[in-house]
C-alpha positions, 0 to 999 in steps of 0.5 A, spaced: 330 507 272 323 507 275 321 504 281 319 496 281 312 495 280 308 490 285 306 487 279 311 484 274 310 487 267 310 480 264 310 474 267 311 467 264 309 461 268 311 454 267 312 455 259 313 449 255 314 450 247 316 444 242 317 444 235 316 437 232 320 433 237 324 438 239 323 441 246 325 448 246 322 450 253 320 446 259 317 449 265 320 456 264 317 461 269 320 468 269 318 475 271 320 481 268 319 488 272 316 494 268 321 499 266 327 495 267 332 492 261 331 484 262 336 480 259 335 473 256 342 469 255 344 462 253 347 458 248 343 457 241 338 453 242 337 454 249 330 457 248 331 465 249 329 467 242 323 462 243 321 465 250 321 472 247 317 471 241 312 468 246 312 474 249 311 478 243 305 474 240 310 470 235 309 463 238 303 461 242 306 456 248 304 449 248 303 449 256 303 454 261 301 462 262 303 469 260 300 474 264 301 482 262 300 487 268 297 481 272 292 479 266 292 473 263 293 473 255 293 469 250 296 472 244 294 469 237 299 473 233 304 479 234 298 484 232 294 482 238 301 483 242 302 490 239 295 492 241 297 491 248 303 495 247 308 489 246 313 488 240 319 485 238 325 487 234 327 480 230 334 478 229 333 477 222 330 483 219 323 483 216 322 489 212 318 489 206 323 489 200 319 493 195 317 499 200 322 504 202 325 505 209 320 510 211 314 506 208 316 500 212 317 504 219 310 506 219 307 500 215 300 499 218 300 505 222 300 511 216 297 517 218 291 519 214 286 524 213 280 522 210 283 516 207 289 520 204 296 518 206 299 524 209 306 523 207 309 530 210 306 528 217 310 521 216 316 525 214 316 529 220 315 523 225 320 520 221 325 525 223 323 526 230 324 518 231 331 519 227 333 524 232 330 520 238 334 514 236 340 518 234 340 513 227 342 516 221 338 512 215 336 515 209 328 514 209 327 513 201 332 507 200 329 500 199 331 495 204 334 490 198 339 496 197 341 496 205 346 492 209 344 488 214 346 493 219 342 498 216 336 494 216 337 493 223 336 500 224 330 501 220 327 495 225 329 499 231 325 505 228 319 501 226 319 499 233 319 506 236 314 509 231 309 504 235 310 507 241 310 501 245 311 499 252 315 493 252 320 491 246 323 485 245 330 486 242 333 479 239 340 480 238 339 487 236 347 489 235 349 483 231 350 487 225 352 494 228 359 497 229 361 499 236 359 506 235 352 504 233 352 499 238 353 505 243 348 509 240 343 503 241 345 503 248 343 510 249 336 509 246 335 503 250 336 506 256 332 512 254 326 507 253 327 504 260 328 511 263 321 513 260 318 507 263 318 502 257 320 495 259 326 492 254 327 484 254 334 484 251 336 477 248 344 477 246 350 473 245 355 479 247 356 478 255 360 484 256 354 488 252 349 485 257 353 486 263 354 494 261 347 495 259 341 491 263 338 491 270 336 483 271 339 477 267 335 470 266 340 464 264 336 459 260 340 452 258 337 447 254 330 450 254 330 450 262 330 456 267 337 456 270 337 462 274 334 470 274 339 475 278 341 482 278 346 484 273 350 487 278 351 480 281 354 477 275 360 476 271 362 474 264 365 467 267 359 466 272 354 467 266 358 462 261 358 457 267 351 457 268 349 457 260 354 451 259 353 448 266 361 448 266 366 453 266 369 455 259 375 460 258 373 465 253 380 464 250 383 464 243 387 458 241 395 459 241 398 462 235 402 458 231 406 462 226 407 460 219 413 457 217 418 463 215 419 460 208 411 459 207 409 461 200 404 466 198 398 463 196 393 469 195 396 475 192 391 481 191 394 487 187 390 494 186 383 491 187 378 497 186 370 498 185 368 505 184 366 509 190 367 503 194 374 500 194 380 503 192 387 500 190 387 494 195 393 490 195 395 485 200 398 477 200 396 471 205 401 466 206 400 458 207 398 457 214 397 465 215 390 468 218 390 475 215 385 480 219 381 485 215 379 490 221 375 496 220 368 499 221 362 497 217 362 500 211 369 501 210 370 496 204 372 489 208 366 485 205 366 488 198 374 486 198 372 479 200 366 479 195 371 482 189 376 476 191 370 471 191 367 473 184 360 475 187 362 482 185 366 484 179 371 489 181 373 495 176 380 494 177 386 489 180 389 483 179 388 476 183 394 471 183 394 464 186 400 460 188 404 466 184 399 465 178 394 470 175 387 468 175 381 471 172 375 470 177 368 472 174 363 468 179 363 464 185 363 458 181 370 460 178 372 461 185 370 455 187 374 451 181 380 455 184 379 452 191 377 459 194 371 458 199 368 464 202 363 464 208 359 470 207 356 475 213 349 473 212 349 466 212 341 465 211 341 470 205 347 468 201 350 462 204 345 456 206 339 454 203 335 454 209 329 449 207 334 444 205 337 438 209 344 439 212 347 434 207 344 438 201 347 444 203 354 441 204 354 437 197 351 442 193 357 446 190 360 439 189 355 435 186 360 433 180 364 429 184 358 425 186 356 424 180 357 417 176 354 418 169 347 422 170 346 419 177 348 422 184 351 417 188 346 418 194 350 413 199 357 417 197 353 424 198 351 422 205 358 418 207 362 425 205 357 429 208 357 425 215 364 425 215 364 433 215 359 434 220 363 430 225 369 434 223 366 440 224 361 438 230 355 439 227 350 437 232 343 435 229 339 429 229 341 427 222 344 429 216 337 430 213 334 435 218 333 442 215 338 447 216 332 452 218 331 447 225 339 448 227 342 453 232 346 459 229 352 456 231 350 449 227 348 453 221 355 456 221 358 449 222 354 447 216 357 453 212 364 450 214 363 443 212 360 445 205 367 448 203 371 443 207 368 438 202 374 440 197 379 442 201 380 450 199 387 453 198 384 460 201 378 461 206 375 468 206 371 468 213 366 474 213 363 475 220 364 467 222 361 468 229 355 473 228 349 470 231 353 465 235 353 463 242 359 462 246 360 455 246 360 455 238 364 461 238 370 457 241 369 451 237 369 456 230 376 459 233 379 452 234 376 450 227 379 456 223 386 455 227 386 448 225 385 450 218 391 455 218 395 450 221 394 445 216 397 450 211 390 454 208 391 461 207 385 465 211 382 472 210 378 473 217 373 479 217 370 481 223 367 487 227 369 484 233 376 487 234 378 482 240 376 476 235 381 479 229 386 480 234 386 474 238 386 470 231 390 473 226 397 473 225 397 480 221 391 485 221 390 490 216 385 496 217 380 499 212 377 505 212 374 509 206 375 503 202 382 503 203 388 499 207 390 505 212 394 501 217 398 494 217 400 491 224 403 484 225 403 480 232 408 485 235 405 491 234 397 489 234 393 492 239 386 494 240 387 501 241 392 502 235 387 498 231 381 502 233 385 509 232 386 507 225 379 505 224 376 511 226 381 517 226 381 521 220 388 523 220 390 515 221 397 513 218 401 507 218 405 510 223 407 505 228 405 500 223 409 494 221 408 496 213 
């Protein structure tokens, strides 16, 4: 780390920002020293992303002032901030879908000679960036064909291509595997050691404590404290974020009844080149975790069961009876529900109200003749909002105005409108703060305790181990190991996920 500069690289003084009636930030003052990694932490809705976006010119403050290298600035757009060497890697990928990765990385800064695009020079520079960041990403792919993790990689390369002096990273590892996260950490440290300042926004407290130099805690849009990372622990940060202590623990596991029937049975599921001969059962009241690296085939199995993708082979049975599921509509009719890994792209209508999102798949149950009973719709949605603790001014609020945790709770409410027999939860706590995580853990536990069969997919191995009764490990599109409550541990799961010669040795069938 470089020496601390006398003048902060960025200083925010008395910053205030509102979105309509919502006060996102109130009188926030923070100084970020040059050549450091400075974390912003807090619950969803605490204002940390808003503060980062003010630094990067995405938002303009309503009150207060922003100083860069001691000079007061008034950025009206991200382009203004970029001209000063400041940029942001957003939590949600912002790639142009009909441009290649290569074109997205250099969009607006393409090398030209005499007005002619120098594609060979672009490719050379791209190879240099990939080597610098240790990111493996094919430059000729289109974003629409990429997974969330791959889109995030392209965002990182795009920021590095601009040779900036300050980078705001907003939840950069939310869709990355453990190995990819370590590579990003190495890249981030190299940036810092080269004099670049990093403002790092994340929900992962252990990640923050391992990476950053300084931590600023925000709560309800206000500054709580700024302190060296060396003086903080996960427990002290949680207490500062929530204003109270909270044990980061999982609910006690209640084992399914010994005679609990098999609710979901998957046999020989296969999709060419992605999933091969996947078979497993889930009993009533059981949580079965699918663990593995990103790209191992976990989400593809989920999408195949739910009918979002059409498998090439395999059978699915519910309560012992074979069923044909050709689409999500069929799955919903069979009382199979799925929370997708990307809630904004595949799970929610962001500009519609909470009530609309909850009721949309179930309008037939609210219709009398040609008319929808809006009173009954609001009543049912309100009950579900209270059940899963969606925190919003009213059910008419747009889902886009909610925090990540509350958006995820709306997804749960949508599928609980008609109690499903099977719940598939793909990354149920991605982009969710620590308080909302605890609530979601309790909710998944209670649904299983009520007799629901749950398939849980998570890149956080601690989450899978903490919630699941059994863990199936996938690698290369296959189930390579299975662990029950007695045999599951993080070392065994990671070995099966990573090791080329992993077998079911030591697994429980």
